C-alpha positions, 0 to 999 in steps of 0.5 A, a space after each residue: 520562420 515563425 517562433 512558437 511562444 512557449 505557454 501552457 500545454 492545451 492538455 495535461 500529460 497522460 500520466 497527470 490525467 491518469 492520476 486525476 482520474 484515480 484521485 477522483 475515483 478514489 474519493 467517489 468510491 470512498 464516499 459512494 461505493 464502487 457500485 454507486 459511482 459511474 464512470 461519467 461521475 469520475 470523468 466529470 470530476 477529473 474534467 476529462 472525456 469518457 474517451 480519455 477514461 478508456 485510454 487509461 482504464 477498461 472499467 471501474 475494476 481496472 481503476 480499483 486494481 490501479 488504486 490497489 497497486 498504488 496503495 501497496 507501493 505507497 505503503 512500501 515506500 513508507 516502510 523503506 523510509 522507516 527501515 532506512 532510519 535505523 542504524 546499519 547493524 541494528 537488525 532488530 530495529 530494522 525488523 520492528 521498524 518494518 512491522 510498525 511502519 506496515 501496521 501504521 500504513 494500514 491503519 492510516 489508510 484503513 478505509 482505502 485499504 478496505 475499499 481496494 482489497 474488498 472491492 471486485 475483483 478481489 485480490 488473488 490468494 497469491 497476494 498473500 504469499 507473493 507481493 512487494 511487501 513480502 519480498 521486502 520483508 524476506 530480503 530484510 530477514 535474509 540480510 539479517 540472517 547473513 549478518 548473524 542477527 537471526 538464524 532462520 531456516 527459511 526467511 521466505 516462509 518467515 516473511 509470509 508468516 509474519 506478513 499474514 499475521 501482521 495483516 490479520 491483527 491490524 484488520 482485526 483491531 478496528 482501533 480508529 483514532 484511539 491513540 492508546 489502543 494504537 500504541 498498544 497494538 504497535 507494542 504487541 506487534 514489535 514484541 511478537 515479531 522479535 519473539 518469532 525471529 528469536 
């Protein structure tokens, strides 16, 4: 019986290859645009075959959808982390942490956000009324209502309203790296969400 010598695998695990393809595609899409990026450039950059690309994605549009999903999940992870830093009973603190973390997440990745939400195929309108970010905000608002922090007739409606309002002001304010403008925007967001729930 021969013993097998442990060493590096000859190929990367499938999930790692998928991540490599997404990272290369993201960089190329941001640098050149989706239309001007070829699948061959993506596969060359990720050092995989075209066949490997098609094991993970059916098209560039499929890659955009995967980047969109990853963007929203990463944004939610950052929001959850910031909300978790607030004191247990500080519902206003939790709500403003949610709103500011959401805004900062968009601002810090504005180019990527614009790419994945403006590229074809465009996201469905349902994404503005039902997504994991709105679900998270609705759960926070409902929990605050149960604890007597606010009295909202419909936390689900309020979550959709606040998410879309926040989304609108962040997209409208192309503030770039201007720290003073960013601080002003975040202060306005904080004051506005608290005013709305009161």
